[in-house]
TIFI-170817 format. One record per residue (C-alpha): x, y, z; residue number from 1; residue in one letter. Coordinates in steps of 0.05 Angstrom, whole numbers, plus 5000, padded with zeros to 4 digits. Each point is the difference from the previous one (the first is absolute). Layout:
residues N
x,y,z,n,res
X,Y,Z,NUM,a $
...
This chain:
residues 347
x,y,z,n,res
9267,8211,6839,1,x $
4962,5061,5017,2,x $
5020,5067,4979,3,x $
5028,5061,5053,4,x $
4939,5034,5017,5,x $
5014,5071,4995,6,x $
4967,5054,4961,7,x $
5067,5037,4976,8,x $
5022,4928,4973,9,x $
4959,5003,4942,10,x $
5007,5076,4993,11,x $
5074,4997,4999,12,x $
5005,4939,4952,13,x $
4957,5040,4951,14,x $
5032,5069,5005,15,x $
5073,4957,4983,16,x $
4972,4971,4936,17,x $
4966,5067,4974,18,x $
4947,4997,4940,19,x $
5016,5008,4928,20,x $
4939,5045,4988,21,x $
4987,5033,5068,22,x $
4930,5027,5011,23,x $
5008,5070,5025,24,x $
4943,5038,5043,25,x $
5001,5071,5020,26,x $
5018,5006,5074,27,x $
4941,4986,5050,28,x $
4979,5051,5052,29,x $
5030,4995,5074,30,x $
4930,4982,5028,31,x $
5000,4935,4951,32,x $
5078,4976,5020,33,x $
4994,4945,5054,34,x $
5066,4992,5009,35,x $
5075,5029,4973,36,x $
5068,4972,5007,37,x $
5061,4996,4956,38,x $
5040,4948,4973,39,x $
5065,4999,4950,40,x $
4987,5080,5012,41,x $
4943,5008,4968,42,x $
4931,5012,5030,43,x $
4942,4945,5003,44,x $
4924,5022,5016,45,x $
4948,4946,5015,46,x $
4932,5031,4988,47,x $
4930,4984,5015,48,x $
4981,4975,4934,49,x $
5037,4939,5031,50,x $
5068,5007,4947,51,x $
5064,5018,5013,52,x $
5040,5060,4955,53,x $
5079,5011,5000,54,x $
5011,5077,4979,55,x $
5034,5007,4941,56,x $
4997,5078,4988,57,x $
4997,5039,5067,58,x $
4930,5034,5006,59,x $
4987,4977,4921,60,x $
4995,4927,4989,61,x $
4991,4931,5046,62,x $
5009,4928,4967,63,x $
4955,4944,5026,64,x $
5035,4946,5029,65,x $
4954,4952,5040,66,x $
4935,4987,5015,67,x $
5000,5002,5082,68,x $
4923,4988,5022,69,x $
4936,5006,4957,70,x $
4954,5055,5039,71,x $
4938,4961,4965,72,x $
5015,4938,5041,73,x $
5006,5028,5064,74,x $
4936,5043,4993,75,x $
4968,4935,4977,76,x $
5026,4968,5063,77,x $
4964,5039,5048,78,x $
4937,5034,5016,79,x $
4968,5043,5054,80,x $
4933,4999,5030,81,x $
4975,5033,5059,82,x $
5068,5022,5023,83,x $
5032,4928,4992,84,x $
5053,4974,4948,85,x $
4988,4935,4974,86,x $
5046,4960,4959,87,x $
4970,4971,4938,88,x $
5021,4922,4981,89,x $
5012,5011,4922,90,x $
4969,4929,4988,91,x $
4941,4996,5042,92,x $
4987,5080,5008,93,x $
4991,4984,5074,94,x $
5011,5052,5045,95,x $
5041,4994,5065,96,x $
5016,5052,5054,97,x $
5072,5025,5010,98,x $
5024,4993,5061,99,x $
5029,5062,5047,100,x $
5018,4949,5055,101,x $
5009,4928,4996,102,x $
5007,4949,5064,103,x $
5029,4935,4997,104,x $
5014,4947,5052,105,x $
4985,4939,4959,106,x $
4953,4969,5054,107,x $
4944,4980,4961,108,x $
5030,4954,4946,109,x $
5017,4931,5002,110,x $
5082,4979,4994,111,x $
5029,4988,4947,112,x $
4987,5001,4923,113,x $
4922,5005,5017,114,x $
5010,5058,5047,115,x $
5032,5037,4944,116,x $
4948,4988,4950,117,x $
4957,5033,5055,118,x $
5046,5056,5005,119,x $
4993,5017,4936,120,x $
4929,4989,4987,121,x $
4954,5058,4972,122,x $
4952,4988,5063,123,x $
5060,5024,5052,124,x $
5009,5060,4949,125,x $
5070,5014,5035,126,x $
5050,4960,4953,127,x $
4996,4986,4929,128,x $
5063,4960,4980,129,x $
5068,4967,5018,130,x $
5066,4990,4963,131,x $
5037,4937,5012,132,x $
5069,5013,4959,133,x $
5055,4947,5001,134,x $
5049,4946,4968,135,x $
4932,4965,4972,136,x $
4964,5064,4985,137,x $
5048,5052,4985,138,x $
4960,5037,4939,139,x $
4939,5038,5009,140,x $
4958,4950,4951,141,x $
5031,4941,5040,142,x $
4974,5032,5074,143,x $
4929,5027,4969,144,x $
4990,4931,4975,145,x $
5022,4964,5064,146,x $
4958,5048,5036,147,x $
4939,4986,4960,148,x $
5006,4922,5012,149,x $
5003,5014,5075,150,x $
4940,5039,5001,151,x $
4957,4950,4957,152,x $
5033,4943,5051,153,x $
5038,4964,4946,154,x $
5072,5016,5031,155,x $
5030,5004,5064,156,x $
5062,5037,5018,157,x $
5070,4998,4977,158,x $
5068,5022,5023,159,x $
4961,5065,5019,160,x $
4945,5006,5058,161,x $
4945,5049,5018,162,x $
4954,4979,5058,163,x $
4963,5012,5060,164,x $
5034,4961,5060,165,x $
4993,4999,5075,166,x $
5086,4977,5008,167,x $
5013,5058,5023,168,x $
4953,5065,5015,169,x $
5008,5067,5032,170,x $
4930,4998,5019,171,x $
4936,4960,4996,172,x $
5006,4935,4963,173,x $
5030,5016,4923,174,x $
5054,5031,4969,175,x $
5020,5014,4924,176,x $
5058,4950,4988,177,x $
5037,5022,4940,178,x $
5064,4953,4974,179,x $
5034,5018,4938,180,x $
5067,4954,4973,181,x $
5067,5029,4990,182,x $
5010,5037,4938,183,x $
5032,4957,4936,184,x $
5044,5046,4957,185,x $
4952,5005,4942,186,x $
4946,5038,5041,187,x $
4997,5071,5026,188,x $
4963,4982,5058,189,x $
4947,4955,5034,190,x $
4937,5015,5040,191,x $
4941,4970,5041,192,x $
4953,5062,5010,193,x $
4927,5016,5013,194,x $
4978,5056,4964,195,x $
4939,5048,4997,196,x $
4975,5042,4945,197,x $
4961,5040,5038,198,x $
5034,5053,5038,199,x $
4996,5064,4979,200,x $
5052,5051,5010,201,x $
5016,5060,4957,202,x $
5038,5066,5005,203,x $
4990,5035,5071,204,x $
4979,4940,5030,205,x $
5024,4968,5062,206,x $
5025,4926,5002,207,x $
5010,4958,5071,208,x $
5020,4942,5008,209,x $
5015,4939,5053,210,x $
5016,4928,5009,211,x $
5032,4955,5042,212,x $
5052,4960,4957,213,x $
5039,4932,5031,214,x $
5056,4983,4948,215,x $
5048,4940,5000,216,x $
5058,4985,4962,217,x $
5014,5051,4943,218,x $
4968,5075,5007,219,x $
4944,5015,4942,220,x $
5025,5060,4954,221,x $
4935,5033,5001,222,x $
4942,4991,5056,223,x $
4948,5048,4960,224,x $
4984,5032,4936,225,x $
4944,5050,4988,226,x $
5002,5000,4917,227,x $
4959,5043,4942,228,x $
4978,4943,4959,229,x $
4975,5040,4943,230,x $
5075,5030,4985,231,x $
5050,4959,4961,232,x $
5047,4958,5040,233,x $
4956,5018,5067,234,x $
5034,5056,5038,235,x $
4991,5006,5073,236,x $
5037,5004,5077,237,x $
5016,4945,5026,238,x $
5032,4979,5069,239,x $
5067,4971,4993,240,x $
5049,4961,5040,241,x $
5078,5016,4977,242,x $
5058,4958,4996,243,x $
5016,5020,5074,244,x $
4935,4977,5019,245,x $
4966,5064,5024,246,x $
4934,5025,4975,247,x $
4999,5059,4944,248,x $
4951,5024,4945,249,x $
5015,5002,4923,250,x $
4947,5034,4944,251,x $
5006,4961,4943,252,x $
4998,5053,4946,253,x $
5049,5027,4963,254,x $
5067,4995,5032,255,x $
4967,4965,5055,256,x $
5023,5049,5057,257,x $
5015,4961,5072,258,x $
4987,5027,5077,259,x $
5040,4962,5046,260,x $
5011,5012,5079,261,x $
5059,5042,5023,262,x $
5054,4967,4992,263,x $
5029,5009,5071,264,x $
4928,4973,5039,265,x $
4985,4951,4944,266,x $
4962,4944,5036,267,x $
4998,4925,4978,268,x $
4937,4955,4982,269,x $
4996,4946,5049,270,x $
4986,4928,4978,271,x $
4968,4950,5046,272,x $
4951,5049,5035,273,x $
4940,5044,4986,274,x $
5018,5060,4976,275,x $
4945,5061,4999,276,x $
5011,5037,4936,277,x $
4969,5072,4990,278,x $
5002,5043,4939,279,x $
4969,5065,4969,280,x $
5004,5034,4943,281,x $
4975,5065,4984,282,x $
4991,4997,4920,283,x $
5027,5052,4952,284,x $
5053,5008,4935,285,x $
5045,5056,5036,286,x $
4992,5007,5084,287,x $
4968,4936,5016,288,x $
5016,4974,5074,289,x $
5029,4921,5020,290,x $
4989,4974,5072,291,x $
5017,4936,5028,292,x $
5003,4976,5066,293,x $
5037,4932,5022,294,x $
4966,4969,5068,295,x $
4971,5069,5009,296,x $
5077,5030,4991,297,x $
4995,5054,4945,298,x $
5057,4978,4952,299,x $
4985,5040,4940,300,x $
4973,5075,4989,301,x $
5018,5023,4930,302,x $
4958,5048,4946,303,x $
5006,4988,4929,304,x $
4958,4976,4939,305,x $
4954,4953,5021,306,x $
4954,4991,4931,307,x $
5027,4990,4931,308,x $
4956,5050,4971,309,x $
4941,5052,5021,310,x $
4936,4964,4986,311,x $
5034,4925,5005,312,x $
4952,4958,5057,313,x $
5028,4947,5046,314,x $
4948,4944,4981,315,x $
5042,4946,5022,316,x $
5028,4977,5068,317,x $
5040,4930,4996,318,x $
5023,4969,5069,319,x $
5039,4949,5017,320,x $
5063,4976,4968,321,x $
4997,5051,4935,322,x $
5068,4992,4986,323,x $
5051,4944,5018,324,x $
5067,5008,4968,325,x $
5054,4956,5046,326,x $
5035,4949,4952,327,x $
5007,4958,5059,328,x $
4959,4996,5054,329,x $
4916,4993,4990,330,x $
4958,5050,5045,331,x $
4937,4980,5051,332,x $
4963,5059,5023,333,x $
4938,5002,5039,334,x $
4961,5060,4997,335,x $
4944,5016,5055,336,x $
4948,5057,5020,337,x $
5012,5035,4938,338,x $
4966,5067,4998,339,x $
4997,5062,4941,340,x $
4962,5064,5005,341,x $
4998,5074,4975,342,x $
4997,5021,5070,343,x $
5061,5001,5053,344,x $
4991,4926,5035,345,x $
4978,5000,5076,346,x $
5035,4950,5050,347,x $
């Protein structure tokens, strides 16, 4: 069973365990602090060395809690040349220019599994991987092994599907079809999603996203996940469909704050028709901005924390059915005409 993706899950458990022989350090300078928050009435500090510390003696000593991220790993993973930022493969040392704009209409690939292989091929330089998590591949090890066999031509889809299709399109001749089965009791979620490891959004940046969706049967729990792969439990920000079938935002970090539509004017997400969804995030640990439009109507406009800590990099974009938690019905979702950018999208 996959564990919950929340940075605070790791920190809270370790904080509750305590340490028999705590490693104490002197407090760090304020400019080195990435994040400050409280748990159980005591301050916790995430520092630019990648560690989280708990205050034991105010102004005198901090106690090491856990490793949150490795700054050296982040540094090794990127290089800048002629003003351009490149992601560096740790295995091959190949460099790939990061994306501050991604456009995908799924037109130039075959239908079915051959088209999925094309989507994640190195030649396209947009997507890099996919996840099919289901009762027949419930753990990370299970679905990674199955993915490798699918890419090698040694396996086909099981009870989860992710494929370019001509069955239903918003424009052109192709869309992306995502199918996730109902969630059994012993799993947290099912997934049928496509991801890119080449996006690159940091503190102070803007993230704009738009896509057209057609949903059948039950609705997915999440449509977009923007995550920090270099951080424990991959914290990030996500576009959710809540239990009342309305769009909203959740930050997967700390106490997982959610941002909902105003209760008196909530707009439900329909099934059986194409829905245009647009999202804007201004990234900040304090006064970030979140805006959501559904079919041209602004349904959410909130401010708050949109980044888990100051130097975090959102370097993974997951789209499709990035989580499906309905225990009674499967989910079928079509995605088409997808765009994301660091600049406001034009019509």
